[in-house]
Jmol script that loads the backbone (N, CA, C; Angstrom):
load data "model"
ATOM      1  N   MET A   1      28.262 -27.575   1.713  1.00  0.00           N
ATOM      2  CA  MET A   1      28.609 -28.764   1.652  1.00  0.00           C
ATOM      3  C   MET A   1      29.407 -29.405   0.438  1.00  0.00           C
ATOM      4  N   ALA A   2      29.302 -28.582  -0.939  1.00  0.00           N
ATOM      5  CA  ALA A   2      29.715 -29.200  -1.884  1.00  0.00           C
ATOM      6  C   ALA A   2      30.965 -27.735  -2.688  1.00  0.00           C
ATOM      7  N   ASP A   3      31.074 -27.002  -1.579  1.00  0.00           N
ATOM      8  CA  ASP A   3      31.558 -25.938  -2.123  1.00  0.00           C
ATOM      9  C   ASP A   3      32.909 -26.095  -1.195  1.00  0.00           C
ATOM     10  N   ASP A   4      32.356 -26.639   0.033  1.00  0.00           N
ATOM     11  CA  ASP A   4      33.758 -27.183   0.766  1.00  0.00           C
ATOM     12  C   ASP A   4      34.379 -28.346  -0.213  1.00  0.00           C
ATOM     13  N   THR A   5      33.703 -29.146  -0.544  1.00  0.00           N
ATOM     14  CA  THR A   5      34.331 -30.471  -1.453  1.00  0.00           C
ATOM     15  C   THR A   5      34.884 -29.451  -2.878  1.00  0.00           C
ATOM     16  N   ASP A   6      34.392 -28.784  -3.239  1.00  0.00           N
ATOM     17  CA  ASP A   6      34.914 -28.348  -4.395  1.00  0.00           C
ATOM     18  C   ASP A   6      35.989 -27.579  -4.213  1.00  0.00           C
ATOM     19  N   GLU A   7      36.670 -27.408  -2.927  1.00  0.00           N
ATOM     20  CA  GLU A   7      37.669 -26.166  -2.665  1.00  0.00           C
ATOM     21  C   GLU A   7      38.580 -27.490  -1.699  1.00  0.00           C
ATOM     22  N   ARG A   8      38.074 -28.088  -1.360  1.00  0.00           N
ATOM     23  CA  ARG A   8      39.389 -29.202  -1.137  1.00  0.00           C
ATOM     24  C   ARG A   8      40.272 -30.034  -2.021  1.00  0.00           C
ATOM     25  N   THR A   9      39.185 -29.731  -3.229  1.00  0.00           N
ATOM     26  CA  THR A   9      39.527 -30.108  -4.885  1.00  0.00           C
ATOM     27  C   THR A   9      40.468 -29.944  -5.329  1.00  0.00           C
ATOM     28  N   ARG A  10      40.130 -28.438  -5.241  1.00  0.00           N
ATOM     29  CA  ARG A  10      40.786 -27.268  -5.554  1.00  0.00           C
ATOM     30  C   ARG A  10      42.361 -27.142  -5.242  1.00  0.00           C
ATOM     31  N   SER A  11      42.556 -27.326  -3.374  1.00  0.00           N
ATOM     32  CA  SER A  11      43.845 -27.244  -2.909  1.00  0.00           C
ATOM     33  C   SER A  11      44.205 -28.515  -2.953  1.00  0.00           C
ATOM     34  N   LYS A  12      43.770 -29.663  -3.021  1.00  0.00           N
ATOM     35  CA  LYS A  12      44.065 -30.706  -3.581  1.00  0.00           C
ATOM     36  C   LYS A  12      44.820 -30.633  -4.697  1.00  0.00           C
ATOM     37  N   ALA A  13      44.554 -30.457  -5.839  1.00  0.00           N
ATOM     38  CA  ALA A  13      45.098 -30.094  -7.028  1.00  0.00           C
ATOM     39  C   ALA A  13      45.936 -28.896  -7.004  1.00  0.00           C
ATOM     40  N   LYS A  14      46.315 -27.885  -6.512  1.00  0.00           N
ATOM     41  CA  LYS A  14      46.962 -26.857  -5.854  1.00  0.00           C
ATOM     42  C   LYS A  14      48.753 -27.772  -5.612  1.00  0.00           C
ATOM     43  N   ALA A  15      48.052 -28.250  -4.349  1.00  0.00           N
ATOM     44  CA  ALA A  15      49.218 -28.951  -3.865  1.00  0.00           C
ATOM     45  C   ALA A  15      49.955 -30.228  -4.735  1.00  0.00           C
ATOM     46  N   LEU A  16      49.272 -31.227  -5.606  1.00  0.00           N
ATOM     47  CA  LEU A  16      49.739 -32.206  -6.228  1.00  0.00           C
ATOM     48  C   LEU A  16      50.633 -31.411  -7.483  1.00  0.00           C
ATOM     49  N   ASP A  17      50.284 -30.221  -8.064  1.00  0.00           N
ATOM     50  CA  ASP A  17      50.931 -29.819  -9.096  1.00  0.00           C
ATOM     51  C   ASP A  17      52.113 -28.942  -8.753  1.00  0.00           C
ATOM     52  N   LEU A  18      51.870 -28.420  -7.069  1.00  0.00           N
ATOM     53  CA  LEU A  18      53.780 -27.908  -6.455  1.00  0.00           C
ATOM     54  C   LEU A  18      54.336 -28.721  -6.459  1.00  0.00           C
ATOM     55  N   VAL A  19      53.839 -30.353  -5.914  1.00  0.00           N
ATOM     56  CA  VAL A  19      54.683 -31.111  -6.255  1.00  0.00           C
ATOM     57  C   VAL A  19      55.691 -31.732  -7.384  1.00  0.00           C
ATOM     58  N   ALA A  20      54.138 -31.885  -8.267  1.00  0.00           N
ATOM     59  CA  ALA A  20      55.042 -31.897  -9.564  1.00  0.00           C
ATOM     60  C   ALA A  20      55.885 -31.059 -10.225  1.00  0.00           C
ATOM     61  N   GLY A  21      55.964 -29.945  -9.571  1.00  0.00           N
ATOM     62  CA  GLY A  21      56.885 -28.660 -10.237  1.00  0.00           C
ATOM     63  C   GLY A  21      57.987 -29.042  -9.652  1.00  0.00           C
ATOM     64  N   VAL A  22      57.998 -28.947  -8.444  1.00  0.00           N
ATOM     65  CA  VAL A  22      59.122 -29.561  -7.623  1.00  0.00           C
ATOM     66  C   VAL A  22      60.555 -30.610  -7.319  1.00  0.00           C
ATOM     67  N   VAL A  23      59.026 -31.560  -8.319  1.00  0.00           N
ATOM     68  CA  VAL A  23      59.881 -32.910  -9.078  1.00  0.00           C
ATOM     69  C   VAL A  23      59.714 -32.816 -10.623  1.00  0.00           C
ATOM     70  N   ARG A  24      60.038 -31.296 -11.565  1.00  0.00           N
ATOM     71  CA  ARG A  24      60.812 -31.510 -12.507  1.00  0.00           C
ATOM     72  C   ARG A  24      61.970 -30.131 -12.218  1.00  0.00           C
ATOM     73  N   TRP A  25      61.779 -29.817 -10.613  1.00  0.00           N
ATOM     74  CA  TRP A  25      63.071 -28.918 -11.173  1.00  0.00           C
ATOM     75  C   TRP A  25      64.195 -29.429 -10.402  1.00  0.00           C
ATOM     76  N   VAL A  26      63.804 -30.772  -9.635  1.00  0.00           N
ATOM     77  CA  VAL A  26      65.177 -31.479  -8.789  1.00  0.00           C
ATOM     78  C   VAL A  26      65.551 -32.254 -10.347  1.00  0.00           C
ATOM     79  N   GLY A  27      64.611 -32.978 -11.095  1.00  0.00           N
ATOM     80  CA  GLY A  27      65.542 -33.959 -11.792  1.00  0.00           C
ATOM     81  C   GLY A  27      65.918 -32.563 -13.224  1.00  0.00           C
ATOM     82  N   LEU A  28      65.857 -30.939 -13.006  1.00  0.00           N
ATOM     83  CA  LEU A  28      66.979 -30.136 -13.676  1.00  0.00           C
ATOM     84  C   LEU A  28      67.921 -30.027 -13.032  1.00  0.00           C
ATOM     85  N   ALA A  29      67.633 -29.460 -12.404  1.00  0.00           N
ATOM     86  CA  ALA A  29      69.025 -29.313 -11.351  1.00  0.00           C
ATOM     87  C   ALA A  29      69.957 -30.106 -11.183  1.00  0.00           C
ATOM     88  N   ALA A  30      69.835 -31.654 -11.201  1.00  0.00           N
ATOM     89  CA  ALA A  30      70.487 -32.728 -11.236  1.00  0.00           C
ATOM     90  C   ALA A  30      71.018 -32.792 -12.797  1.00  0.00           C
ATOM     91  N   ALA A  31      70.285 -32.770 -13.891  1.00  0.00           N
ATOM     92  CA  ALA A  31      70.620 -32.349 -15.459  1.00  0.00           C
ATOM     93  C   ALA A  31      71.871 -31.631 -15.185  1.00  0.00           C
ATOM     94  N   VAL A  32      71.201 -30.354 -15.061  1.00  0.00           N
ATOM     95  CA  VAL A  32      72.480 -29.411 -15.523  1.00  0.00           C
ATOM     96  C   VAL A  32      73.498 -29.484 -14.454  1.00  0.00           C
ATOM     97  N   ILE A  33      73.854 -30.082 -12.948  1.00  0.00           N
ATOM     98  CA  ILE A  33      74.526 -30.363 -12.440  1.00  0.00           C
ATOM     99  C   ILE A  33      75.779 -31.401 -13.100  1.00  0.00           C
ATOM    100  N   LEU A  34      75.496 -32.704 -13.790  1.00  0.00           N
ATOM    101  CA  LEU A  34      75.967 -33.238 -14.584  1.00  0.00           C
ATOM    102  C   LEU A  34      76.381 -32.815 -15.635  1.00  0.00           C
ATOM    103  N   VAL A  35      75.632 -31.761 -16.549  1.00  0.00           N
ATOM    104  CA  VAL A  35      76.567 -31.581 -17.520  1.00  0.00           C
ATOM    105  C   VAL A  35      77.148 -30.365 -17.034  1.00  0.00           C
ATOM    106  N   ILE A  36      77.441 -29.849 -15.887  1.00  0.00           N
ATOM    107  CA  ILE A  36      78.829 -29.341 -15.695  1.00  0.00           C
ATOM    108  C   ILE A  36      79.647 -29.675 -15.650  1.00  0.00           C
ATOM    109  N   HIS A  37      79.543 -30.918 -14.457  1.00  0.00           N
ATOM    110  CA  HIS A  37      80.368 -31.878 -14.350  1.00  0.00           C
ATOM    111  C   HIS A  37      81.138 -32.139 -15.883  1.00  0.00           C
ATOM    112  N   VAL A  38      80.361 -32.565 -16.456  1.00  0.00           N
ATOM    113  CA  VAL A  38      81.178 -33.368 -17.900  1.00  0.00           C
ATOM    114  C   VAL A  38      81.838 -31.758 -19.171  1.00  0.00           C
ATOM    115  N   VAL A  39      80.901 -30.528 -18.359  1.00  0.00           N
ATOM    116  CA  VAL A  39      82.200 -29.319 -19.310  1.00  0.00           C
ATOM    117  C   VAL A  39      83.369 -29.395 -18.179  1.00  0.00           C
ATOM    118  N   LEU A  40      83.419 -29.333 -17.151  1.00  0.00           N
ATOM    119  CA  LEU A  40      84.320 -29.041 -16.462  1.00  0.00           C
ATOM    120  C   LEU A  40      85.227 -30.332 -17.029  1.00  0.00           C
ATOM    121  N   VAL A  41      84.858 -31.499 -17.164  1.00  0.00           N
ATOM    122  CA  VAL A  41      86.506 -32.746 -16.915  1.00  0.00           C
ATOM    123  C   VAL A  41      86.585 -32.746 -18.688  1.00  0.00           C
ATOM    124  N   ALA A  42      85.778 -31.847 -19.917  1.00  0.00           N
ATOM    125  CA  ALA A  42      86.046 -32.128 -21.220  1.00  0.00           C
ATOM    126  C   ALA A  42      86.981 -31.019 -20.993  1.00  0.00           C
ATOM    127  N   GLY A  43      86.487 -29.861 -20.772  1.00  0.00           N
ATOM    128  CA  GLY A  43      87.479 -28.773 -20.565  1.00  0.00           C
ATOM    129  C   GLY A  43      88.486 -28.352 -19.684  1.00  0.00           C
ATOM    130  N   GLU A  44      88.993 -29.970 -19.040  1.00  0.00           N
ATOM    131  CA  GLU A  44      90.613 -29.609 -18.280  1.00  0.00           C
ATOM    132  C   GLU A  44      90.484 -29.230 -17.180  1.00  0.00           C
ATOM    133  N   ALA A  45      89.267 -29.087 -16.600  1.00  0.00           N
ATOM    134  CA  ALA A  45      89.562 -27.872 -15.023  1.00  0.00           C
ATOM    135  C   ALA A  45      90.396 -28.635 -14.449  1.00  0.00           C
ATOM    136  N   ASN A  46      90.801 -27.845 -13.613  1.00  0.00           N
ATOM    137  CA  ASN A  46      92.040 -27.803 -12.452  1.00  0.00           C
ATOM    138  C   ASN A  46      90.559 -29.176 -11.288  1.00  0.00           C
ATOM    139  N   PRO A  47      91.272 -31.010 -11.148  1.00  0.00           N
ATOM    140  CA  PRO A  47      90.851 -31.090 -10.241  1.00  0.00           C
ATOM    141  C   PRO A  47      90.859 -31.051  -9.073  1.00  0.00           C
ATOM    142  N   ALA A  48      92.071 -29.889  -8.815  1.00  0.00           N
ATOM    143  CA  ALA A  48      92.344 -29.838  -7.275  1.00  0.00           C
ATOM    144  C   ALA A  48      91.249 -28.113  -6.858  1.00  0.00           C
ATOM    145  N   ASN A  49      90.892 -27.692  -7.840  1.00  0.00           N
ATOM    146  CA  ASN A  49      89.676 -26.638  -7.448  1.00  0.00           C
ATOM    147  C   ASN A  49      88.756 -26.922  -6.656  1.00  0.00           C
ATOM    148  N   TRP A  50      88.308 -26.247  -5.682  1.00  0.00           N
ATOM    149  CA  TRP A  50      86.725 -27.019  -5.191  1.00  0.00           C
ATOM    150  C   TRP A  50      86.015 -26.871  -5.779  1.00  0.00           C
ATOM    151  N   ILE A  51      85.793 -25.569  -6.575  1.00  0.00           N
ATOM    152  CA  ILE A  51      84.292 -26.202  -7.574  1.00  0.00           C
ATOM    153  C   ILE A  51      84.485 -27.022  -8.437  1.00  0.00           C
ATOM    154  N   ALA A  52      85.003 -27.367  -9.219  1.00  0.00           N
ATOM    155  CA  ALA A  52      85.004 -28.817  -9.352  1.00  0.00           C
ATOM    156  C   ALA A  52      85.524 -30.012  -9.168  1.00  0.00           C
ATOM    157  N   GLN A  53      85.948 -29.761  -7.316  1.00  0.00           N
ATOM    158  CA  GLN A  53      85.652 -31.187  -6.876  1.00  0.00           C
ATOM    159  C   GLN A  53      84.192 -31.100  -6.101  1.00  0.00           C
ATOM    160  N   THR A  54      83.456 -30.266  -5.947  1.00  0.00           N
ATOM    161  CA  THR A  54      82.028 -30.109  -5.553  1.00  0.00           C
ATOM    162  C   THR A  54      81.295 -30.583  -6.112  1.00  0.00           C
ATOM    163  N   VAL A  55      81.161 -30.380  -7.762  1.00  0.00           N
ATOM    164  CA  VAL A  55      80.792 -30.108  -9.042  1.00  0.00           C
ATOM    165  C   VAL A  55      80.659 -31.900  -8.978  1.00  0.00           C
ATOM    166  N   GLY A  56      81.977 -32.613  -9.054  1.00  0.00           N
ATOM    167  CA  GLY A  56      82.807 -34.125  -9.426  1.00  0.00           C
ATOM    168  C   GLY A  56      81.728 -34.688  -8.380  1.00  0.00           C
ATOM    169  N   ASN A  57      81.863 -34.436  -6.763  1.00  0.00           N
ATOM    170  CA  ASN A  57      81.230 -34.676  -6.218  1.00  0.00           C
ATOM    171  C   ASN A  57      79.350 -35.276  -5.999  1.00  0.00           C
ATOM    172  N   LEU A  58      79.491 -33.846  -6.349  1.00  0.00           N
ATOM    173  CA  LEU A  58      77.758 -34.407  -6.618  1.00  0.00           C
ATOM    174  C   LEU A  58      77.447 -35.021  -8.140  1.00  0.00           C
ATOM    175  N   ALA A  59      78.255 -34.960  -9.023  1.00  0.00           N
ATOM    176  CA  ALA A  59      77.787 -35.102  -9.970  1.00  0.00           C
ATOM    177  C   ALA A  59      78.151 -36.980  -9.771  1.00  0.00           C
ATOM    178  N   ASP A  60      78.975 -37.522  -8.847  1.00  0.00           N
ATOM    179  CA  ASP A  60      79.010 -38.680  -8.621  1.00  0.00           C
ATOM    180  C   ASP A  60      78.036 -40.110  -7.726  1.00  0.00           C
ATOM    181  N   VAL A  61      77.686 -38.445  -7.197  1.00  0.00           N
ATOM    182  CA  VAL A  61      76.040 -39.186  -6.607  1.00  0.00           C
ATOM    183  C   VAL A  61      74.966 -39.188  -7.010  1.00  0.00           C
ATOM    184  N   LEU A  62      74.481 -38.184  -8.262  1.00  0.00           N
ATOM    185  CA  LEU A  62      73.714 -37.805  -9.630  1.00  0.00           C
ATOM    186  C   LEU A  62      74.080 -39.071 -10.201  1.00  0.00           C
ATOM    187  N   SER A  63      74.766 -39.658 -10.431  1.00  0.00           N
ATOM    188  CA  SER A  63      75.064 -40.276 -11.594  1.00  0.00           C
ATOM    189  C   SER A  63      74.458 -41.567 -11.201  1.00  0.00           C
ATOM    190  N   LEU A  64      74.268 -42.093 -10.239  1.00  0.00           N
ATOM    191  CA  LEU A  64      73.504 -43.123  -9.758  1.00  0.00           C
ATOM    192  C   LEU A  64      74.382 -44.058 -10.344  1.00  0.00           C
ATOM    193  N   GLY A  65      73.863 -45.443 -10.815  1.00  0.00           N
ATOM    194  CA  GLY A  65      74.706 -46.429 -11.484  1.00  0.00           C
ATOM    195  C   GLY A  65      75.603 -46.067 -13.140  1.00  0.00           C
ATOM    196  N   PHE A  66      74.947 -45.429 -13.358  1.00  0.00           N
ATOM    197  CA  PHE A  66      75.117 -44.767 -14.832  1.00  0.00           C
ATOM    198  C   PHE A  66      76.582 -44.647 -14.765  1.00  0.00           C
ATOM    199  N   LYS A  67      77.372 -43.757 -14.110  1.00  0.00           N
ATOM    200  CA  LYS A  67      78.774 -43.625 -13.296  1.00  0.00           C
ATOM    201  C   LYS A  67      79.854 -44.412 -14.543  1.00  0.00           C
ATOM    202  N   ASP A  68      79.910 -45.852 -14.171  1.00  0.00           N
ATOM    203  CA  ASP A  68      80.848 -46.284 -14.540  1.00  0.00           C
ATOM    204  C   ASP A  68      79.805 -47.596 -16.407  1.00  0.00           C
ATOM    205  N   LEU A  69      79.040 -47.525 -16.556  1.00  0.00           N
ATOM    206  CA  LEU A  69      77.576 -48.406 -17.420  1.00  0.00           C
ATOM    207  C   LEU A  69      78.759 -48.287 -18.728  1.00  0.00           C
ATOM    208  N   PHE A  70      79.885 -47.351 -18.918  1.00  0.00           N
ATOM    209  CA  PHE A  70      80.166 -48.229 -20.426  1.00  0.00           C
ATOM    210  C   PHE A  70      81.579 -47.590 -19.681  1.00  0.00           C
ATOM    211  N   ASP A  71      82.854 -48.295 -19.830  1.00  0.00           N
ATOM    212  CA  ASP A  71      84.007 -48.340 -19.656  1.00  0.00           C
ATOM    213  C   ASP A  71      85.180 -48.422 -21.246  1.00  0.00           C
ATOM    214  N   LYS A  72      83.599 -48.762 -22.224  1.00  0.00           N
ATOM    215  CA  LYS A  72      84.842 -49.054 -23.450  1.00  0.00           C
ATOM    216  C   LYS A  72      85.624 -47.846 -23.718  1.00  0.00           C
ATOM    217  N   PRO A  73      85.635 -46.801 -24.086  1.00  0.00           N
ATOM    218  CA  PRO A  73      86.191 -45.677 -24.689  1.00  0.00           C
ATOM    219  C   PRO A  73      87.695 -45.374 -23.089  1.00  0.00           C
ATOM    220  N   ALA A  74      87.784 -46.419 -23.010  1.00  0.00           N
ATOM    221  CA  ALA A  74      88.858 -46.084 -21.759  1.00  0.00           C
ATOM    222  C   ALA A  74      90.127 -45.294 -21.979  1.00  0.00           C
ATOM    223  N   ASP A  75      90.794 -45.026 -23.317  1.00  0.00           N
ATOM    224  CA  ASP A  75      91.695 -44.819 -23.840  1.00  0.00           C
ATOM    225  C   ASP A  75      91.461 -42.953 -24.271  1.00  0.00           C
ATOM    226  N   ASP A  76      89.828 -42.417 -24.068  1.00  0.00           N
ATOM    227  CA  ASP A  76      89.822 -41.246 -23.884  1.00  0.00           C
ATOM    228  C   ASP A  76      88.726 -41.346 -22.681  1.00  0.00           C
ATOM    229  N   PRO A  77      89.269 -40.446 -21.223  1.00  0.00           N
ATOM    230  CA  PRO A  77      88.495 -40.609 -20.301  1.00  0.00           C
ATOM    231  C   PRO A  77      87.462 -39.759 -20.382  1.00  0.00           C
ATOM    232  N   LYS A  78      87.567 -38.040 -21.727  1.00  0.00           N
ATOM    233  CA  LYS A  78      86.651 -37.259 -21.201  1.00  0.00           C
ATOM    234  C   LYS A  78      85.152 -37.550 -22.203  1.00  0.00           C
ATOM    235  N   LEU A  79      85.632 -39.206 -22.993  1.00  0.00           N
ATOM    236  CA  LEU A  79      84.152 -39.332 -23.962  1.00  0.00           C
ATOM    237  C   LEU A  79      83.589 -40.525 -22.909  1.00  0.00           C
ATOM    238  N   ARG A  80      84.297 -41.215 -21.966  1.00  0.00           N
ATOM    239  CA  ARG A  80      83.982 -41.915 -21.091  1.00  0.00           C
ATOM    240  C   ARG A  80      83.026 -40.716 -19.963  1.00  0.00           C
ATOM    241  N   VAL A  81      83.561 -39.684 -19.807  1.00  0.00           N
ATOM    242  CA  VAL A  81      82.373 -38.932 -18.965  1.00  0.00           C
ATOM    243  C   VAL A  81      81.546 -38.474 -19.975  1.00  0.00           C
ATOM    244  N   LEU A  82      81.775 -37.936 -21.012  1.00  0.00           N
ATOM    245  CA  LEU A  82      80.515 -37.544 -22.011  1.00  0.00           C
ATOM    246  C   LEU A  82      78.728 -38.484 -22.126  1.00  0.00           C
ATOM    247  N   VAL A  83      79.478 -39.414 -22.305  1.00  0.00           N
ATOM    248  CA  VAL A  83      78.577 -40.175 -22.383  1.00  0.00           C
ATOM    249  C   VAL A  83      77.705 -41.435 -21.264  1.00  0.00           C
ATOM    250  N   ASN A  84      78.220 -41.605 -20.075  1.00  0.00           N
ATOM    251  CA  ASN A  84      78.104 -41.820 -18.885  1.00  0.00           C
ATOM    252  C   ASN A  84      77.341 -40.818 -18.219  1.00  0.00           C
ATOM    253  N   TYR A  85      77.658 -39.550 -17.903  1.00  0.00           N
ATOM    254  CA  TYR A  85      77.684 -38.728 -18.009  1.00  0.00           C
ATOM    255  C   TYR A  85      76.069 -37.811 -17.993  1.00  0.00           C
ATOM    256  N   GLY A  86      76.468 -37.652 -19.253  1.00  0.00           N
ATOM    257  CA  GLY A  86      75.579 -37.775 -20.111  1.00  0.00           C
ATOM    258  C   GLY A  86      74.003 -38.733 -20.340  1.00  0.00           C
ATOM    259  N   ILE A  87      73.923 -39.698 -20.531  1.00  0.00           N
ATOM    260  CA  ILE A  87      72.708 -40.696 -19.966  1.00  0.00           C
ATOM    261  C   ILE A  87      72.512 -40.711 -18.480  1.00  0.00           C
ATOM    262  N   ALA A  88      73.472 -40.682 -17.961  1.00  0.00           N
ATOM    263  CA  ALA A  88      72.469 -39.338 -16.334  1.00  0.00           C
ATOM    264  C   ALA A  88      71.525 -38.848 -16.459  1.00  0.00           C
ATOM    265  N   ALA A  89      72.126 -37.545 -16.999  1.00  0.00           N
ATOM    266  CA  ALA A  89      71.225 -36.549 -17.441  1.00  0.00           C
ATOM    267  C   ALA A  89      70.088 -36.468 -17.860  1.00  0.00           C
ATOM    268  N   LEU A  90      70.158 -37.773 -18.704  1.00  0.00           N
ATOM    269  CA  LEU A  90      68.571 -37.718 -19.599  1.00  0.00           C
ATOM    270  C   LEU A  90      68.095 -38.556 -18.744  1.00  0.00           C
ATOM    271  N   PHE A  91      68.856 -39.117 -17.838  1.00  0.00           N
ATOM    272  CA  PHE A  91      67.674 -39.838 -17.200  1.00  0.00           C
ATOM    273  C   PHE A  91      66.691 -39.227 -16.144  1.00  0.00           C
ATOM    274  N   TRP A  92      67.536 -38.335 -15.512  1.00  0.00           N
ATOM    275  CA  TRP A  92      67.032 -37.530 -14.535  1.00  0.00           C
ATOM    276  C   TRP A  92      66.105 -36.662 -15.292  1.00  0.00           C
ATOM    277  N   LEU A  93      66.313 -36.441 -16.397  1.00  0.00           N
ATOM    278  CA  LEU A  93      64.906 -35.351 -17.125  1.00  0.00           C
ATOM    279  C   LEU A  93      63.808 -36.253 -17.573  1.00  0.00           C
ATOM    280  N   VAL A  94      64.115 -37.558 -18.280  1.00  0.00           N
ATOM    281  CA  VAL A  94      62.699 -38.486 -18.268  1.00  0.00           C
ATOM    282  C   VAL A  94      62.065 -38.431 -17.012  1.00  0.00           C
ATOM    283  N   VAL A  95      62.825 -39.674 -16.510  1.00  0.00           N
ATOM    284  CA  VAL A  95      62.469 -39.916 -15.422  1.00  0.00           C
ATOM    285  C   VAL A  95      61.267 -38.968 -14.268  1.00  0.00           C
ATOM    286  N   THR A  96      62.185 -37.978 -14.236  1.00  0.00           N
ATOM    287  CA  THR A  96      61.146 -36.436 -13.479  1.00  0.00           C
ATOM    288  C   THR A  96      60.136 -36.041 -13.938  1.00  0.00           C
ATOM    289  N   GLY A  97      60.323 -35.994 -14.994  1.00  0.00           N
ATOM    290  CA  GLY A  97      59.474 -35.112 -16.409  1.00  0.00           C
ATOM    291  C   GLY A  97      58.330 -36.233 -15.985  1.00  0.00           C
ATOM    292  N   LEU A  98      58.459 -37.981 -16.127  1.00  0.00           N
ATOM    293  CA  LEU A  98      57.211 -38.853 -16.567  1.00  0.00           C
ATOM    294  C   LEU A  98      56.437 -38.602 -15.433  1.00  0.00           C
ATOM    295  N   LEU A  99      57.238 -38.488 -13.774  1.00  0.00           N
ATOM    296  CA  LEU A  99      56.950 -38.857 -12.769  1.00  0.00           C
ATOM    297  C   LEU A  99      56.099 -37.400 -12.620  1.00  0.00           C
ATOM    298  N   ALA A 100      56.140 -36.254 -12.785  1.00  0.00           N
ATOM    299  CA  ALA A 100      55.867 -34.945 -12.858  1.00  0.00           C
ATOM    300  C   ALA A 100      54.312 -34.718 -13.285  1.00  0.00           C
ATOM    301  N   ARG A 101      54.601 -35.671 -15.161  1.00  0.00           N
ATOM    302  CA  ARG A 101      53.342 -35.823 -15.439  1.00  0.00           C
ATOM    303  C   ARG A 101      51.930 -36.738 -15.219  1.00  0.00           C
ATOM    304  N   LEU A 102      52.867 -37.857 -13.761  1.00  0.00           N
ATOM    305  CA  LEU A 102      51.437 -38.665 -13.563  1.00  0.00           C
ATOM    306  C   LEU A 102      51.390 -38.046 -12.507  1.00  0.00           C
ATOM    307  N   ILE A 103      51.994 -37.451 -11.655  1.00  0.00           N
ATOM    308  CA  ILE A 103      51.789 -36.573 -10.597  1.00  0.00           C
ATOM    309  C   ILE A 103      50.364 -35.603 -11.038  1.00  0.00           C
ATOM    310  N   ARG A 104      50.582 -34.845 -12.061  1.00  0.00           N
ATOM    311  CA  ARG A 104      49.742 -33.681 -12.463  1.00  0.00           C
ATOM    312  C   ARG A 104      48.683 -34.475 -13.165  1.00  0.00           C
ATOM    313  N   ARG A 105      48.635 -36.031 -13.543  1.00  0.00           N
ATOM    314  CA  ARG A 105      47.369 -36.484 -14.216  1.00  0.00           C
ATOM    315  C   ARG A 105      46.414 -36.763 -12.827  1.00  0.00           C
ATOM    316  N   VAL A 106      47.444 -37.723 -11.636  1.00  0.00           N
ATOM    317  CA  VAL A 106      46.039 -37.764 -10.255  1.00  0.00           C
ATOM    318  C   VAL A 106      45.668 -36.645  -9.604  1.00  0.00           C
ATOM    319  N   SER A 107      46.019 -35.414 -10.001  1.00  0.00           N
ATOM    320  CA  SER A 107      45.567 -33.877  -9.254  1.00  0.00           C
ATOM    321  C   SER A 107      44.153 -33.820 -10.215  1.00  0.00           C
TER     322      SER A 107
END
end "model"
wireframe off; spacefill off
backbone 0.3
color backbone group
């Protein structure tokens, strides 16, 4: 009986650890896409290129409400993209890191 309970506890802990790892990787992937978008904009990539378009579309979705958080540097669109999408990338890393830690703590 005790062995059965221990096995279930270990299985639950492994499953939650896996979920926490997936959450971490999702946050990292989102941050990487946002950073690639910043690099493409700063490097003046061709906006008609399918890679730049795909990354831009993904970054727009992943930026959540940060896409137009600061519009003050209107005369410098590169700086605006760097600040807004950079904050979004940090948000993804921090929130998913905290969430993963919380999930691991539960296990």
